[in-house]
C-alpha positions as CSV (number, residue, x, y, z in Angstrom):
1,M,131.3,101.7,-54.7
2,N,128.8,99.1,-54.4
3,N,127.5,96.7,-51.8
4,A,130.2,94.2,-53.0
5,L,133.1,93.4,-50.5
6,P,136.0,96.0,-50.8
7,Y,138.5,93.4,-51.0
8,N,139.2,90.2,-53.0
9,L,138.0,87.6,-51.2
10,F,139.9,84.1,-51.5
11,S,136.6,82.3,-50.4
12,Q,134.6,83.4,-53.0
13,N,137.0,83.0,-55.6
14,L,137.1,79.4,-54.3
15,R,133.4,79.2,-55.0
16,N,133.6,80.5,-58.4
17,R,136.3,78.1,-59.1
18,F,134.7,74.8,-57.9
19,G,130.8,75.8,-58.6
20,E,130.0,75.7,-54.5
21,K,131.6,76.5,-51.3
22,V,134.5,74.7,-50.3
23,F,135.6,73.8,-46.8
24,K,139.2,73.5,-45.2
25,V,140.1,70.8,-42.8
26,T,142.7,71.8,-40.7
27,L,145.5,68.8,-40.2
28,D,148.3,68.0,-37.8
29,A,150.7,66.0,-39.6
30,G,153.3,65.3,-36.9
31,F,155.9,68.0,-37.7
32,D,158.0,70.2,-35.6
33,C,160.0,73.7,-36.8
34,P,163.6,73.9,-37.3
35,N,163.4,76.8,-34.7
36,R,161.9,74.2,-32.2
37,D,163.8,71.0,-32.5
38,G,167.5,72.4,-32.5
39,T,167.7,72.4,-36.2
40,K,168.5,76.2,-36.2
41,T,167.7,77.0,-32.9
42,K,165.1,76.1,-30.0
43,G,162.3,77.6,-28.1
44,G,160.3,78.5,-31.5
45,C,158.5,81.3,-32.0
46,T,157.9,83.4,-29.0
47,F,154.3,83.6,-30.3
48,C,153.4,80.5,-30.8
49,D,152.2,77.8,-28.0
50,A,152.8,74.1,-27.8
51,S,150.1,72.9,-30.2
52,G,152.0,74.9,-33.0
53,S,149.0,77.4,-33.3
54,S,146.6,74.5,-34.9
55,A,142.9,74.6,-34.9
56,Q,142.3,71.3,-35.9
57,V,139.1,69.3,-34.8
58,S,141.0,66.1,-33.4
59,P,143.8,65.6,-31.3
60,P,147.3,65.6,-33.2
61,T,147.8,62.0,-31.9
62,T,144.7,61.2,-34.3
63,P,146.0,59.4,-37.5
64,L,145.8,61.5,-40.2
65,A,143.4,60.4,-42.6
66,E,141.2,59.9,-39.8
67,Q,141.8,63.6,-38.8
68,L,140.4,64.5,-42.3
69,E,137.1,62.4,-42.3
70,L,136.5,64.0,-38.5
71,G,137.1,67.6,-39.9
72,M,135.0,66.8,-42.9
73,A,132.3,65.3,-40.5
74,A,132.3,68.4,-38.8
75,W,131.5,70.5,-41.5
76,Q,128.9,68.5,-42.5
77,K,127.2,68.7,-38.9
78,R,127.3,72.4,-39.4
79,F,126.4,72.7,-43.2
80,G,124.5,69.4,-43.9
81,S,124.9,68.8,-47.9
82,K,126.2,71.9,-48.5
83,A,129.6,70.7,-47.2
84,R,130.9,68.1,-50.1
85,K,134.3,69.8,-51.1
86,F,137.1,70.4,-49.1
87,I,140.6,71.8,-48.9
88,A,142.8,69.4,-46.8
89,Y,145.0,72.4,-44.8
90,F,148.1,71.2,-43.2
91,Q,148.6,73.7,-40.8
92,A,150.3,73.1,-37.6
93,F,154.1,73.3,-37.3
94,T,156.2,73.4,-40.6
95,N,154.7,71.0,-43.3
96,T,157.3,70.7,-45.2
97,H,160.4,70.0,-42.4
98,G,160.7,66.2,-42.9
99,S,162.4,63.6,-45.5
100,L,160.7,63.2,-49.2
101,E,159.3,59.7,-48.3
102,R,157.8,61.3,-45.0
103,L,155.9,64.3,-47.1
104,R,154.9,62.0,-50.0
105,E,153.0,59.9,-47.3
106,V,151.3,62.7,-45.3
107,Y,150.1,64.6,-48.8
108,R,148.9,61.6,-50.1
109,V,146.1,61.7,-47.6
110,G,144.7,64.6,-49.4
111,L,145.5,63.7,-52.7
112,E,143.7,60.3,-52.6
113,H,140.4,61.4,-50.8
114,P,137.8,61.9,-53.8
115,D,136.0,65.1,-51.7
116,C,139.6,67.0,-51.4
117,V,139.7,69.4,-54.2
118,G,142.6,71.0,-53.1
119,I,145.7,71.1,-50.7
120,A,147.0,74.2,-48.7
121,I,150.6,73.4,-47.3
122,G,151.4,75.4,-44.4
123,T,155.4,76.0,-44.0
124,R,158.7,78.3,-43.5
125,P,160.5,80.0,-46.3
126,D,163.6,78.4,-45.2
127,C,162.3,74.8,-45.6
128,V,161.7,74.4,-49.1
129,P,164.9,73.1,-50.7
130,E,164.9,72.0,-54.4
131,P,163.6,68.4,-54.0
132,V,160.8,69.4,-51.8
133,L,159.5,71.9,-54.4
134,D,159.7,69.2,-57.2
135,L,157.6,67.1,-55.1
136,L,155.0,70.4,-54.5
137,Q,155.4,71.0,-58.3
138,E,154.2,67.5,-59.0
139,I,151.1,67.7,-56.4
140,A,150.2,70.9,-58.1
141,T,149.6,68.9,-61.6
142,Q,147.1,66.6,-59.7
143,K,145.2,69.1,-57.3
144,Y,144.5,72.6,-56.6
145,L,147.7,73.6,-54.3
146,W,148.3,76.6,-52.1
147,V,151.9,76.9,-50.3
148,E,151.7,79.7,-47.5
149,Y,154.7,81.0,-46.2
150,G,155.2,82.7,-42.7
151,L,156.8,85.9,-43.1
152,Q,155.5,87.7,-39.9
153,S,157.3,91.0,-40.5
154,A,159.8,92.0,-43.5
155,H,162.2,93.2,-41.2
156,N,164.9,91.0,-39.9
157,K,165.4,92.8,-36.1
158,T,161.8,91.5,-35.6
159,L,162.0,88.3,-36.8
160,E,165.3,88.0,-34.4
161,R,163.0,89.4,-31.5
162,I,160.6,86.4,-32.1
163,N,162.8,83.9,-32.8
164,R,161.8,83.1,-36.2
165,A,165.2,82.2,-36.9
166,H,165.1,82.7,-40.6
167,T,165.6,86.0,-42.5
168,V,163.7,88.0,-44.8
169,E,166.0,87.3,-47.8
170,E,164.9,83.8,-47.5
171,F,161.1,84.4,-47.8
172,V,162.2,86.3,-51.1
173,D,164.5,83.4,-52.5
174,A,161.6,81.1,-51.4
175,V,159.2,83.0,-53.5
176,E,161.1,83.2,-56.3
177,R,162.1,79.5,-56.5
178,T,158.3,78.7,-55.9
179,R,156.7,81.0,-58.3
180,R,159.3,79.9,-60.8
181,R,157.3,76.4,-60.8
182,G,154.1,78.0,-61.2
183,I,152.9,77.4,-57.5
184,E,150.7,79.6,-55.8
185,I,151.5,81.2,-52.8
186,C,149.7,82.9,-49.7
187,A,152.0,85.0,-47.3
188,H,151.3,85.6,-43.6
189,L,151.9,88.9,-41.7
190,I,151.5,89.3,-38.1
191,H,150.5,93.0,-37.5
192,G,151.1,94.2,-33.6
193,L,154.3,92.6,-33.2
194,P,156.6,93.6,-30.3
195,G,158.6,96.9,-32.0
196,E,156.7,97.3,-34.6
197,T,155.5,100.9,-35.7
198,H,152.6,101.2,-38.1
199,P,155.3,102.4,-40.9
200,M,157.3,99.2,-40.1
201,M,153.6,97.0,-40.9
202,M,153.2,98.9,-44.3
203,Q,156.6,98.2,-45.0
204,S,156.1,94.5,-44.9
205,V,152.7,94.8,-47.0
206,D,154.4,96.8,-49.4
207,L,157.3,94.1,-49.6
208,I,154.6,91.2,-50.4
209,A,152.7,93.8,-52.6
210,N,155.7,94.0,-55.1
211,L,156.2,90.2,-55.1
212,D,154.7,87.6,-57.2
213,V,152.4,86.4,-54.3
214,Q,148.8,85.3,-54.9
215,G,147.4,85.3,-51.4
216,I,147.4,86.9,-48.3
217,K,146.7,86.2,-44.7
218,I,147.0,88.9,-42.1
219,H,146.8,88.1,-38.3
220,S,146.6,90.3,-35.2
221,L,149.0,89.3,-32.8
222,H,148.0,86.6,-30.2
223,V,149.4,86.3,-26.9
224,V,148.3,82.6,-26.1
225,K,149.3,80.6,-22.7
226,G,152.4,78.3,-23.1
227,S,154.1,80.8,-25.4
228,V,157.3,82.9,-24.7
229,M,155.3,85.9,-25.2
230,A,153.0,85.0,-22.9
231,G,155.4,85.3,-19.7
232,Q,156.4,88.9,-21.9
233,Y,152.9,90.3,-21.8
234,L,152.4,89.4,-18.1
235,R,155.2,91.1,-17.0
236,G,154.1,94.3,-18.6
237,E,156.7,93.9,-21.4
238,I,154.6,93.7,-24.4
239,P,151.6,96.3,-24.2
240,M,148.4,95.5,-26.3
241,F,146.5,97.3,-29.1
242,S,143.1,98.0,-29.6
243,Q,140.7,96.7,-32.3
244,E,140.2,100.4,-33.5
245,D,144.1,100.2,-33.9
246,Y,144.4,97.1,-35.5
247,V,141.1,97.6,-38.0
248,G,143.1,101.1,-39.0
249,W,146.1,98.8,-39.9
250,V,144.3,96.4,-41.8
251,C,142.4,98.9,-44.2
252,D,146.0,100.7,-44.8
253,S,147.3,97.2,-45.9
254,L,144.6,96.1,-47.7
255,E,144.8,99.8,-50.0
256,R,148.3,99.0,-50.8
257,L,147.7,95.5,-51.9
258,P,146.8,94.7,-55.7
259,W,143.3,93.9,-56.4
260,K,144.4,90.6,-57.8
261,M,146.0,89.4,-54.7
262,E,143.3,86.9,-52.8
263,V,142.3,87.6,-49.1
264,H,142.6,84.6,-47.2
265,R,142.2,85.9,-43.8
266,L,142.0,89.4,-42.1
267,T,141.8,88.2,-38.7
268,G,143.2,85.2,-36.9
269,D,141.7,82.6,-34.9
270,A,143.5,81.6,-31.0
271,L,141.4,78.8,-29.2
272,A,139.7,80.1,-26.7
273,H,141.0,78.7,-23.4
274,L,144.4,79.7,-24.6
275,L,143.6,83.2,-25.6
276,I,145.4,85.6,-23.0
277,A,144.9,89.0,-25.3
278,P,143.7,90.9,-27.3
279,E,140.4,90.1,-25.6
280,W,138.3,91.9,-28.8
281,S,139.7,89.3,-31.1
282,R,137.5,86.5,-29.7
283,Q,134.6,88.0,-31.8
284,K,135.6,87.5,-35.3
285,L,132.5,88.8,-37.2
286,P,132.7,92.5,-35.6
287,V,136.4,92.9,-36.5
288,L,135.6,92.0,-40.0
289,N,132.6,94.3,-40.2
290,A,134.7,97.0,-38.3
291,I,137.2,96.6,-41.5
292,Q,134.4,96.8,-44.2
293,K,132.8,99.7,-42.8
294,E,136.0,101.6,-42.3
295,L,137.1,101.0,-46.0
296,R,133.2,102.3,-47.1
297,R,133.9,105.2,-44.6
298,R,137.3,106.0,-46.5
299,G,135.6,105.4,-49.8
300,T,138.5,103.0,-50.5
301,Q,138.9,99.3,-51.5
302,Q,141.8,96.8,-52.0
303,G,144.4,98.3,-54.3
304,S,143.3,101.8,-54.0
305,H,146.5,103.1,-53.3
306,Y,148.6,100.2,-55.0
307,E,149.8,102.0,-58.1
308,K,150.6,105.1,-56.4
309,L,152.6,103.4,-54.2
310,R,154.1,100.6,-56.2
311,S,157.4,102.6,-57.5
312,V,158.8,103.1,-54.2
313,A,160.9,100.6,-52.7
314,P,159.2,98.8,-49.9
315,L,161.8,99.4,-47.3
316,E,162.9,103.0,-48.0
317,Q,159.8,104.7,-47.5
318,E,160.3,106.1,-44.3
319,P,163.5,106.0,-41.7
320,I,162.4,103.5,-39.2
321,E,164.5,105.1,-36.5
322,D,162.4,108.2,-37.1
323,V,159.1,106.8,-36.0
324,V,157.9,106.9,-32.6
325,S,156.6,103.3,-31.7
326,L,152.4,103.3,-31.5
327,G,153.0,106.3,-28.8
328,R,154.1,103.7,-26.4
329,S,157.7,102.2,-25.2
330,W,158.5,98.7,-26.5
331,N,161.3,96.4,-25.1
């Protein structure tokens, strides 16, 4: 292996596409989620805080166009004249959970700004009815577009445990309907969810590897203040994994994913004042360095085991009930 990254990095592909570095500006458009507002249930995902795990620069009450300008200005302050092209990232909560009129109004902020070369929309697989996909297909003819679907786990019992209020089957259906329109998809997984074993996490990876998905974000589980999971963790109901655990899981995941799948993220961000655990996740660069070092130690890279595993049914590789969970007892 040479000194190039051992995985297919999304940000580098953006640079190749647009000729320079492209910066994401995270936005909060004021949406809610169907598992919070009573559309399906209440309470939200057990790992989510009151902000919807958003990391935008400005307060969510700031008008959307102003949020975009402030986010751009923050990047320009840091990188100067190099920060010229941006992606408007609608991140907080479920950004297709609203009327078509509202969605058009929201997305227009990114569509009409001359320095926005693209739009990324974070949402859930159960919130993309056909009229919404019609709108997204229309947007994709005007700007570079990614739709990000939160799956988190390919196991319905895990999704029930964390109160996702959607199923794996709904995710697969959303992917298929979205791809029929030529829209690019980034799938989200969380490694380290309560009750999940290593084989279960790899089965989630294999499901995505075998679908027509163009990108992936892998996050470590974060326990943050204000979440249901925070109480569970503080009561000793959720043991925490180490950085070494997580690095191994990510490397195993990358080996199983096709090289063409773009890696958007390999470790998540939590606001410093909200993070309870794991403490090591406060420092992103050491985690990324450890992932690269481990892949090089193994002599592997993204996709090394993909062809070998491709013919194996993603959810039939190993009986889940026969696996001991990380040597610990999960509740």
